Backbone bond lengths (Angstrom), bond angles and torsions (degrees), N, CA, C in turn:
res aa  C-N    CA-C-N  psi(-1)  N-CA   C-N-CA  omega(-1)  CA-C   N-CA-C  phi
1 M - - - 1.464 - - 1.527 109.26 -
2 K 1.310 115.38 83.04 1.454 120.77 -177.68 1.531 110.25 -98.58
3 P 1.330 117.25 155.13 1.464 119.54 175.35 1.528 110.76 -61.08
4 T 1.321 115.80 153.03 1.459 121.30 176.49 1.525 109.19 -118.10
5 V 1.325 115.82 151.18 1.461 122.19 176.51 1.522 107.34 -129.59
6 T 1.325 116.67 117.95 1.460 121.79 -178.18 1.524 109.62 -131.22
7 A 1.328 115.87 161.76 1.458 120.68 177.67 1.522 110.25 -74.10
8 L 1.329 116.34 148.45 1.460 120.56 172.81 1.525 109.62 -67.09
9 D 1.322 116.28 167.44 1.462 120.43 -176.19 1.524 112.44 -58.15
10 D 1.342 117.00 -35.25 1.466 119.63 179.57 1.526 112.21 -94.73
11 N 1.337 116.43 6.02 1.473 123.67 178.64 1.527 113.79 66.85
12 R 1.314 118.11 7.68 1.463 119.85 179.85 1.531 110.01 -100.26
13 G 1.317 114.46 55.42 1.449 120.13 179.04 1.513 111.09 150.60
14 I 1.332 115.51 -179.43 1.458 121.31 -179.71 1.523 109.91 -129.81
15 R 1.321 114.87 152.53 1.463 121.86 175.23 1.523 108.16 -117.28
16 I 1.314 116.10 125.16 1.463 122.62 178.68 1.521 107.58 -103.44
17 F 1.322 116.86 124.86 1.463 121.09 -178.31 1.519 109.76 -124.43
18 D 1.327 115.71 130.30 1.459 122.59 178.09 1.527 108.19 -109.25
19 P 1.344 118.53 106.40 1.467 120.06 -176.73 1.523 113.52 -69.10
20 I 1.324 117.97 -23.90 1.463 119.74 179.05 1.525 110.50 -71.36
21 E 1.331 116.18 -46.94 1.462 120.99 -179.36 1.527 112.39 -88.59
22 N 1.343 117.04 -7.93 1.468 122.39 -176.48 1.529 110.38 53.20
23 A 1.327 115.47 48.98 1.463 121.71 -177.35 1.521 109.20 -132.35
24 Y 1.334 115.99 150.40 1.456 119.29 177.79 1.524 109.92 -136.57
25 F 1.325 114.80 161.71 1.457 121.82 -178.44 1.518 107.39 -149.29
26 E 1.329 116.94 139.86 1.455 120.96 -177.87 1.525 111.06 -116.93
27 V 1.317 115.13 141.93 1.460 122.90 174.91 1.520 107.18 -124.82
28 E 1.322 117.45 126.95 1.458 121.38 -178.54 1.527 110.64 -89.84
29 T 1.331 115.66 149.56 1.460 121.51 178.27 1.526 109.56 -119.99
30 A 1.331 116.06 154.27 1.460 120.48 -178.45 1.517 112.14 -73.56
31 T 1.328 116.80 -21.68 1.461 121.93 -178.80 1.524 109.02 -132.07
32 P 1.334 118.43 158.19 1.469 120.04 175.63 1.527 110.93 -60.09
33 V 1.323 116.24 141.00 1.464 120.71 -178.10 1.522 109.83 -132.13
34 A 1.323 114.65 156.33 1.462 122.64 175.19 1.525 106.67 -132.82
35 P 1.327 118.26 92.61 1.470 120.86 -174.57 1.527 112.53 -60.27
36 D 1.330 115.45 133.65 1.459 122.48 173.67 1.524 109.12 -108.82
37 V 1.316 116.12 150.63 1.461 120.43 177.84 1.526 109.55 -63.59
38 A 1.321 116.63 136.01 1.462 122.54 178.90 1.524 109.37 -123.63
39 A 1.314 115.94 163.66 1.463 121.21 179.39 1.525 110.12 -76.56
40 C 1.317 116.23 134.24 1.468 120.55 -179.67 1.527 111.99 -67.69
41 D 1.337 117.50 -23.33 1.461 118.82 -177.11 1.527 113.04 -78.83
42 H 1.338 117.93 7.25 1.460 120.22 169.10 1.532 110.66 -68.84
43 F 1.333 116.55 -16.78 1.457 121.41 -174.23 1.519 110.57 -106.96
44 R 1.336 115.77 141.47 1.457 121.03 177.05 1.524 111.23 -68.32
45 F 1.337 115.58 -32.71 1.455 120.13 -177.59 1.525 109.56 -96.63
46 P 1.326 117.95 147.84 1.467 119.72 -178.72 1.526 111.97 -61.32
47 V 1.327 116.48 131.14 1.464 122.41 173.07 1.524 107.83 -131.95
48 E 1.322 115.55 156.33 1.462 120.99 -177.81 1.522 112.53 -101.42
49 T 1.325 116.36 -25.17 1.460 122.22 -178.76 1.522 108.31 -138.91
50 A 1.325 116.61 138.64 1.464 120.36 178.14 1.523 109.58 -141.88
51 V 1.331 115.84 139.41 1.464 122.05 175.33 1.523 108.15 -136.27
52 E 1.330 115.90 168.69 1.456 120.38 176.45 1.523 109.85 -144.67
53 F 1.328 114.93 152.06 1.462 121.83 178.03 1.520 107.39 -161.19
54 A 1.325 116.50 167.90 1.460 121.35 -179.83 1.522 109.80 -112.05
55 T 1.331 116.53 136.16 1.457 121.78 176.99 1.526 108.69 -160.82
56 T 1.330 116.10 175.51 1.462 120.57 -178.68 1.521 112.90 -105.09
57 A 1.336 117.34 -15.61 1.466 119.76 -178.49 1.525 109.70 -164.41
58 L 1.327 115.41 156.19 1.463 122.89 175.02 1.522 108.64 -125.32
59 R 1.333 115.71 150.45 1.461 121.84 175.08 1.518 108.75 -125.40
60 I 1.331 116.26 119.02 1.461 122.03 174.50 1.526 106.84 -90.24
61 P 1.328 119.27 118.17 1.471 120.96 -168.18 1.527 115.26 -75.89
62 E 1.309 117.90 24.34 1.458 122.14 175.04 1.518 108.13 -150.86
63 L 1.324 115.58 157.35 1.459 119.71 175.48 1.521 108.25 -78.15
64 T 1.305 116.44 120.46 1.455 120.58 -173.93 1.516 110.75 -149.62
65 S 1.304 115.68 158.52 1.459 120.96 172.45 1.525 109.35 -78.37
66 V 1.326 115.67 151.43 1.460 122.20 175.25 1.523 107.22 -130.06
67 F 1.328 116.46 125.53 1.459 121.54 -179.21 1.524 109.48 -99.72
68 L 1.321 116.79 133.63 1.457 122.34 -179.47 1.522 109.29 -104.13
69 H 1.335 115.61 125.99 1.456 122.05 -179.95 1.521 109.72 -116.79
70 D 1.313 115.75 144.29 1.461 122.38 175.17 1.521 107.50 -135.61
71 D 1.344 116.26 115.12 1.468 121.28 -177.23 1.525 111.67 55.08
72 G 1.331 116.23 38.45 1.453 120.68 175.88 1.512 114.82 86.51
73 E 1.334 118.13 -8.94 1.461 121.30 -178.48 1.525 110.10 -100.73
74 L 1.324 116.36 139.87 1.457 121.09 176.02 1.525 108.73 -73.86
75 T 1.346 116.84 120.40 1.462 120.64 -175.99 1.521 113.21 -108.93
76 A 1.333 118.23 -24.68 1.465 120.54 -179.64 1.518 108.82 -164.38
77 T 1.330 115.58 160.85 1.461 121.96 177.73 1.522 109.40 -133.61
78 F 1.322 116.01 128.96 1.460 120.42 174.30 1.516 109.10 -92.66
79 D 1.335 116.03 128.14 1.457 122.88 174.78 1.523 107.31 -116.32
80 P 1.339 118.91 128.62 1.472 120.25 -177.26 1.524 113.84 -55.46
81 S 1.319 117.48 -25.04 1.465 120.02 -179.26 1.525 112.46 -81.74
82 D 1.348 117.11 -7.21 1.469 120.27 -176.68 1.522 113.96 -93.13
83 G 1.315 118.44 -2.05 1.459 119.92 179.37 1.511 112.54 99.23
84 R 1.348 117.32 -95.66 1.449 120.06 -177.47 1.522 110.78 -146.29
85 L 1.338 113.91 162.16 1.457 120.96 179.59 1.517 107.71 -140.90
86 Q 1.331 116.62 132.65 1.455 121.81 179.91 1.523 110.37 -116.43
87 T 1.327 115.72 141.97 1.458 121.34 174.47 1.522 108.45 -117.16
88 D 1.320 116.29 158.39 1.461 120.03 -174.40 1.522 113.42 -119.09
89 G 1.322 117.87 15.19 1.455 118.17 -179.03 1.511 111.94 -172.71
90 P 1.334 117.12 -169.55 1.466 120.75 -179.05 1.525 111.30 -58.07
91 R 1.314 115.36 135.64 1.458 120.91 -179.95 1.527 109.83 -148.29
92 T 1.321 114.80 155.07 1.457 121.50 166.51 1.517 106.90 -104.86
93 L 1.325 116.60 124.57 1.453 122.26 -178.56 1.524 108.80 -106.70
94 E 1.313 116.46 129.62 1.465 121.45 178.42 1.522 108.82 -107.77
95 V 1.327 116.10 117.63 1.466 121.76 179.79 1.521 108.31 -88.76
96 N 1.326 116.23 125.87 1.457 120.45 -166.93 1.522 114.40 -91.62
97 I 1.330 119.30 -4.68 1.460 120.76 -172.63 1.519 113.25 -98.80
98 A 1.312 117.86 -17.60 1.463 121.07 -173.03 1.531 111.22 -67.38
99 P 1.348 117.42 151.44 1.470 120.99 176.60 1.523 112.68 -74.37
100 T 1.333 116.84 -0.29 1.459 122.78 172.46 1.524 107.68 -122.76
101 K 1.323 117.13 173.45 1.460 120.11 167.07 1.524 106.42 -78.48
102 L 1.322 116.30 119.78 1.458 121.76 -173.45 1.522 109.50 -121.88
103 Y 1.335 115.73 119.38 1.457 122.07 179.29 1.525 109.64 -119.33
104 L 1.329 115.86 141.25 1.459 122.62 175.55 1.523 107.74 -120.44
105 R 1.315 116.60 129.07 1.461 121.02 179.36 1.522 108.83 -112.61
106 V 1.337 117.18 120.20 1.461 122.09 179.63 1.522 108.89 -130.23
107 N 1.333 115.64 146.16 1.462 121.14 -178.76 1.520 112.68 -108.48
108 Q 1.330 117.17 8.81 1.456 122.46 -179.33 1.528 109.61 -121.03
109 P 1.330 117.51 160.68 1.468 119.67 174.66 1.527 110.93 -57.28
110 V 1.318 116.19 145.72 1.457 121.34 -179.52 1.523 109.05 -137.99
111 T 1.321 115.78 141.52 1.463 122.23 174.84 1.517 108.27 -111.88
112 I 1.320 116.60 123.41 1.464 122.23 -179.55 1.524 107.64 -107.73
113 H 1.319 116.66 127.24 1.459 118.95 -178.92 1.523 110.44 -153.31
114 R 1.308 114.66 162.61 1.459 121.03 177.07 1.520 109.46 -82.83
115 D 1.331 115.62 136.42 1.465 121.74 177.85 1.528 107.30 -131.65
116 G 1.331 115.96 85.96 1.462 120.14 -175.29 1.515 110.70 69.61
117 D 1.335 116.28 -118.34 1.457 121.30 -178.72 1.527 112.61 -100.24
118 V 1.318 117.39 15.78 1.464 120.80 179.74 1.521 109.11 -128.77
119 V 1.327 114.97 166.56 1.463 121.58 172.84 1.525 107.48 -108.54
120 R 1.307 116.17 129.55 1.464 121.43 -176.39 1.525 109.92 -112.79
121 L 1.324 115.32 138.85 1.458 122.31 175.77 1.522 107.54 -117.08
122 D 1.322 116.95 111.22 1.462 122.14 -179.58 1.523 109.50 -103.83
123 F 1.338 115.61 130.37 1.453 120.96 -179.77 1.524 110.33 -100.08
124 D 1.310 115.66 163.29 1.459 121.77 179.13 1.528 108.60 -82.89
125 G 1.342 115.75 72.71 1.459 121.44 -174.26 1.519 110.81 89.22
126 E 1.330 115.90 -179.42 1.464 119.71 -179.98 1.522 109.78 -66.17
127 T 1.305 116.12 132.32 1.459 120.75 -178.54 1.514 109.86 -141.76
128 V 1.314 115.67 157.10 1.460 121.22 177.06 1.526 108.61 -81.00
129 V 1.313 115.49 127.00 1.465 122.23 177.86 1.523 107.86 -111.31
130 R 1.305 116.70 125.39 1.463 121.16 174.29 1.522 108.55 -102.68
131 V 1.311 115.53 132.27 1.463 122.30 -177.84 1.522 108.46 -114.07
132 G 1.326 116.69 124.88 1.457 122.00 176.97 1.518 110.10 -117.69
133 V 1.328 116.54 135.84 1.465 121.53 -174.63 1.525 109.65 -130.48
134 R 1.321 115.60 139.17 1.464 121.48 174.08 1.522 108.82 -136.17
135 S 1.318 116.76 131.12 1.462 120.98 179.61 1.524 110.40 -66.90
136 L 1.328 116.22 141.14 1.459 119.82 172.37 1.527 110.77 -70.42
137 H 1.324 116.29 -24.69 1.470 122.91 169.08 1.529 111.54 52.89
138 D 1.328 115.95 51.40 1.463 120.40 177.93 1.523 112.51 -84.07
139 R 1.325 116.29 -6.85 1.462 121.12 179.41 1.524 109.31 -120.73
140 P 1.333 117.49 156.53 1.471 118.76 176.02 1.519 110.85 -65.65
141 A 1.331 116.11 140.81 1.463 120.83 -178.90 1.521 112.27 -76.85
142 G 1.321 117.66 -12.72 1.456 121.13 -179.64 1.515 110.33 171.08
143 T 1.321 115.57 -173.00 1.465 121.72 -178.18 1.522 110.00 -123.80
144 I 1.320 115.81 126.30 1.462 122.12 175.83 1.526 108.17 -89.02
145 T 1.308 116.37 129.54 1.465 120.96 175.05 1.523 108.29 -99.05
146 T 1.328 116.42 123.44 1.457 120.69 -178.17 1.521 110.47 -119.28
147 T 1.302 115.55 153.87 1.463 120.81 177.29 1.527 109.56 -81.44
148 P 1.332 118.54 155.05 1.473 121.50 -176.10 1.527 112.42 -80.88
149 N 1.324 116.85 57.95 1.465 120.76 176.82 1.521 108.17 -146.14
150 P 1.340 118.12 162.97 1.470 120.57 -176.40 1.526 113.36 -58.74
151 E 1.334 117.38 -37.42 1.459 119.43 -178.32 1.530 110.93 -62.97
152 G 1.328 116.26 -44.96 1.461 119.65 179.17 1.513 111.76 -64.08
153 A 1.343 116.05 -40.40 1.464 119.71 179.29 1.523 111.03 -63.00
154 M 1.328 117.22 -40.83 1.465 120.03 179.71 1.524 111.11 -65.40
155 R 1.327 116.74 -39.49 1.467 119.39 177.80 1.527 110.74 -63.45
156 A 1.328 116.29 -40.27 1.467 119.84 -179.63 1.526 111.00 -66.56
157 V 1.333 116.43 -44.19 1.468 120.20 -179.56 1.526 110.77 -62.65
158 S 1.332 117.00 -35.51 1.465 120.11 -178.57 1.522 112.25 -65.75
159 L 1.332 117.63 -16.20 1.464 121.49 -178.79 1.526 113.10 -97.20
160 L 1.321 117.75 -4.58 1.464 119.32 -178.74 1.527 111.66 -65.32
161 G 1.324 116.73 -27.86 1.461 120.02 179.08 1.511 113.98 -73.96
162 S 1.337 117.91 -1.72 1.465 120.18 179.59 1.522 111.87 -63.17
163 A 1.331 117.47 -18.39 1.464 120.72 -179.00 1.523 112.81 -81.43
164 L 1.330 118.02 -8.98 1.460 120.19 179.31 1.524 110.33 -72.16
165 K 1.333 116.59 137.78 1.460 121.34 176.57 1.521 111.25 -91.21
166 T 1.314 117.51 -16.55 1.454 123.20 178.03 1.519 108.02 -156.52
167 T 1.322 116.60 155.74 1.464 120.35 175.23 1.521 111.26 -105.69
168 S 1.319 117.20 5.90 1.460 120.87 177.49 1.528 109.33 -75.54
169 P 1.346 118.59 172.07 1.466 120.25 177.28 1.528 113.56 -57.80
170 E 1.341 117.20 -18.44 1.460 119.58 -179.17 1.523 113.12 -70.04
171 R 1.329 117.69 -4.68 1.456 118.82 175.55 1.530 111.70 -66.01
172 S 1.334 117.10 -6.53 1.466 119.87 174.81 1.527 111.30 -69.76
173 F 1.353 117.86 -19.78 1.455 119.84 176.47 1.528 109.18 -73.69
174 P 1.343 118.08 134.58 1.468 120.63 -176.00 1.525 114.06 -55.05
175 T 1.340 118.07 -37.77 1.464 119.17 -176.30 1.523 112.63 -75.98
176 L 1.329 118.01 -5.62 1.461 120.70 178.82 1.524 112.63 -104.89
177 R 1.307 116.19 4.71 1.466 119.76 172.47 1.529 107.36 -136.11
178 G 1.316 115.08 108.63 1.451 120.04 -177.37 1.519 112.40 -78.30
179 H 1.320 114.50 178.00 1.463 120.84 178.03 1.527 108.70 -71.50
180 P 1.326 119.00 127.46 1.472 120.28 178.64 1.529 110.90 -62.71
181 P 1.321 117.43 155.68 1.465 119.44 176.07 1.525 111.09 -66.16
182 L 1.323 115.38 155.58 1.457 120.50 174.81 1.528 109.62 -76.14
183 V 1.327 115.98 160.42 1.468 121.50 179.15 1.523 108.56 -131.91
184 E 1.331 115.98 132.78 1.456 121.12 175.43 1.523 109.07 -136.14
185 V 1.322 116.13 158.63 1.465 121.92 -179.02 1.520 109.44 -94.83
186 G 1.333 115.58 134.98 1.454 121.10 178.60 1.513 110.92 -147.40
187 D 1.320 116.03 -170.70 1.461 120.79 -177.63 1.525 112.48 -79.42
188 E 1.350 117.08 -29.25 1.452 121.20 -178.12 1.524 110.13 -132.73
189 F 1.333 115.43 151.25 1.459 120.08 177.52 1.525 108.54 -76.63
190 D 1.328 116.15 130.87 1.465 119.94 -177.58 1.522 109.68 -147.72
191 V 1.332 115.23 135.98 1.465 121.66 179.04 1.525 108.24 -125.02
192 P 1.324 118.68 123.89 1.475 120.08 179.68 1.522 111.52 -69.92
193 N 1.317 115.76 158.82 1.462 120.86 177.15 1.527 110.29 -59.39
194 G 1.318 115.67 142.94 1.461 120.61 178.12 1.508 113.99 98.00
195 I 1.325 117.84 -12.96 1.465 121.14 176.28 1.519 107.47 -105.34
196 E 1.324 115.81 110.16 1.455 120.92 -175.03 1.521 110.21 -128.61
197 P 1.324 118.14 146.10 1.468 120.17 178.30 1.512 111.01 -71.24
198 L 1.332 116.23 153.06 1.455 120.50 173.13 1.523 108.67 -69.52
199 T 1.318 116.52 133.79 1.458 121.77 -179.80 1.518 109.23 -113.81
200 P 1.342 118.00 162.23 1.472 119.09 176.48 1.516 112.78 -53.88
201 A 1.349 117.59 -36.10 1.465 120.49 -179.74 1.516 111.03 -66.05
202 S 1.350 116.65 -43.20 1.461 118.92 -178.66 1.513 111.15 -70.02
203 V 1.344 116.94 -33.78 1.462 120.11 176.82 1.517 110.30 -63.82
204 S 1.346 116.52 -45.49 1.460 120.35 179.86 1.512 111.36 -62.31
205 K 1.348 116.85 -42.66 1.456 120.77 -178.67 1.517 111.22 -65.03
206 S 1.342 117.34 -42.24 1.457 119.40 -178.02 1.514 111.09 -67.11
207 R 1.338 116.95 -33.21 1.460 118.84 177.67 1.517 110.82 -67.19
208 R 1.356 116.70 -39.81 1.461 119.27 179.15 1.515 110.81 -66.24
209 S 1.339 116.87 -38.21 1.459 119.57 -173.67 1.506 112.73 -72.00
210 T 1.340 118.51 -20.96 1.459 119.89 -176.97 1.511 113.44 -114.98
211 S 1.324 117.96 -6.09 1.454 119.38 -173.91 1.515 112.56 -64.29
212 T 1.338 117.83 -27.74 1.457 120.09 -178.79 1.510 113.04 -96.98
213 S 1.337 117.54 0.18 1.456 119.03 -174.72 1.517 113.25 -110.14
214 I 1.338 117.70 8.42 1.452 119.54 178.49 1.517 108.85 -69.60
215 P 1.337 117.90 122.49 1.456 120.32 -172.95 1.517 112.13 -71.89
216 S 1.323 115.23 154.23 1.451 119.94 174.76 1.510 109.34 -77.08
217 R 1.328 116.31 165.31 1.455 119.74 -179.81 1.518 111.71 -66.84
218 R 1.323 116.36 -17.88 1.456 119.53 -179.36 1.515 112.08 -83.63
219 S 1.348 117.87 -4.43 1.460 120.17 -175.42 1.519 111.74 -126.21
220 P 1.349 119.02 59.49 1.464 119.91 -178.75 1.507 112.68 -64.14
221 T 1.343 118.31 -26.54 1.458 120.67 -178.93 1.513 111.06 -64.25
222 T 1.336 117.01 -35.80 1.451 120.64 -179.56 1.516 110.71 -62.51
223 S 1.319 117.56 -48.65 1.449 120.67 -175.00 1.512 112.07 -66.46
224 A 1.313 118.12 -30.88 1.456 120.45 -176.55 1.512 112.23 -66.54
225 R 1.343 117.34 -19.32 1.457 119.78 -175.12 1.514 112.25 -103.05
226 R 1.318 119.35 9.71 1.449 119.94 -179.21 1.510 111.00 -61.45
């Protein structure tokens, strides 16, 4: 049960939907967009869903802080009360208001400023924007039904780790370890869609995706927002 990112009805923006939390969030774009699937490893931080599209500006429909990351380190923070903030190169932007963890990856300069009751991100011409989303996963994604015997119990316990977003030490951050699935006893063993065991491939991938983003001891603020 991963978040989805789809175009709005008029194609001038995207809708992010988290089926676990049953929550959605919309981001408006200056031009019509058609999101394409993107690789999640474009992002330093673990994400479950990624898309990309080209546009000249984004509008966040609420006043919110935006955190700027460079190679996993927090480099600047935009506060709506501070006016505007400009960047001069590739950055990962973390939007703090969404009901999911929302990251934007851009390779062009961007100007972030308040525009009435919204936050606007203006790019230096049309640019490709990559959007990465990770569920906060504060609720169980489903219920595992296990048989009343040791074998069934062991199978159920082996699936509790499905809520982890990474197997690196960064799983100590609350947003990188979701709520485990519920377990109940029944006549047959059953696992709902979306609950999958951790595999060697997923373990290897999660280690690669977070190995370069472990914060230094001098940057505790960065790690707190993972």
